[in-house]
N, C-alpha and C positions, 0 to 999 in steps of 0.2 A: 181248917188248918192242917189236919191229918192228911187230907187229900192233897193240899198244896205241897206239903212235905214229901209225900209219895210221888208226885209228879216231878218234883225237882230231883229226887233221887233217881228215878227212871232216866231223866235227862242227863244227869251227870254220869250215870253208868253207861249210857249210850255213846256220849262223847269220849268217855274213857276207852271203851271198846273200840270205837273208830280209830282213836290215836294209837292203839297197839296193833291194829290190823296192818298186814304188810302193804306196802304201796303197790298200786296196779302197775303191771309191767308197761314199759314204754316201748310198745312194738315198733313204732316209727323209728326210734332211736336204734333199736336192735337191728332192723332192716338196714338202715344206713350204715351201721358198724360192720354188718356182713358184707355189704357192697364195697366198703373201704378195703376189706381184706382181699376181695377179688381184684380190685384196682391194684393193690400192692402186688398180688401174684403176677398180674399181667406186666407191671412195670419191671419186676425182677426177671420174668422170663425174657422180656425184650432187652434188658441190660446183660443178660448172661449171668446174673447174680444168683449163683446156686444157694448160697447161705440165706440170701434174702427170700428166695422162693421157699426154702425149707422152713423159714421162720413163720410162714402162713399156715403151716401143718402142725398137727398134734404129733407127738413122738410115735404114736402107734397108728398113724394115718395109713390108709390103704388108697393106692392108685391103681385105676384099672384102664391102662392105656389100650387103644385098639389093637386088636390082633396080637396081643402079648399076654403073658401071665400076669396075675395081680401081684403088686409089689406091697410089701407090709413093712411099715416102719421107715423112719427117715434115712436109715443107712442104705436100705435097698433103693429107695427113691432117690437118693443122692447119686448112687451109681448111674441109674438111668438118665437123670438130668445131665450129669457131667457127660456121659456119652453123646447125648443129644447136642450139647453146646460144643463138644470137640468137632463135630461134623457140620454143624449149621449155625448160621446166624438166624435168630428167630424173631418174629414179630407177631405178637398176639393182640388181637382187638376183640373185646367183647361187644357185641351189638345189641344184645337183648338179655334182660335179667328179670327173673320173677322169683321173689324171695318169700317164703312163708315161715314164720317163727312160732315155735311151740315149746315154751318152757326154755330149757337149756339147749334145745336143738333147732337148728334152722335148715331148710332146704332151698337151694337155689338151682332153678332150671335156667340154662344159659344157652345162648348161640353166639358164634363169633367166627373169626377166620384166624388161622394160623399160617404164616408164611415162612417156609423153610428155604433159606438161601445157602446152597452148599459152600463151605469155606474153600473147597478145592476148585471152585469155578463151577459153572453150569447154570441152567435155568432154574429160577425159584419155583418152588412147588407151593400152591395155595390149597389149603384144606378149609372147607366150610365145616365148622364144628357145631355139634350140639352136645349137651352134657348136663350132669348133675353134680353139685357140690353138696355135701352134708357137713354142716358146721356144728361145733360143740362149744358151748360157753366154758371159758376157763374159770379157774378159782378166782382170778383177779378181775372177772367180768368181761374180759376180751373174748373174741371169737377166733376160732381156728377151723381150718378144713380138716375133717377126720376121714371123709370119703371123697375121692375125685374120680369121676367116671366121665369119659368123653369118647366120641367117635365122629367118624366122617358123615357128612349128608350125602356124599357121592355114592352112586350105585356100586355094588360089588364089582371089583375088577377095574375100576376107573383110577 
């Protein structure tokens, strides 16, 4: 009887501990959520929607555009994006994405093309891109880009 009671207590204790344990992270859902932010970023870039683009970034985000100084914070990034959209109509297409999630951070390696069509007329320029987004999980569980690094795949001088 004592042995049965002891086994019952061990079993109940195990069940109670398992019920209190945090749920296993849903990595597949996190990867999908991160990819949705990237899709929203592209949609905003293509629409010339500066506020939409900024909504995909953390307030202290860092953008590292090619051949330019690093931009820190959405105010600095806003100025850069507005300048881009004053001069060009843009079309961003991501062609490849590889996302790794670790806790409250995620890293996405991407490739794609970005077409710049001058608003004043002229031949569109197409950049083959590669880059990295670093995402940070927000307090509400959503994901935002906190570091955005990209550059051209073209050789220097092209």
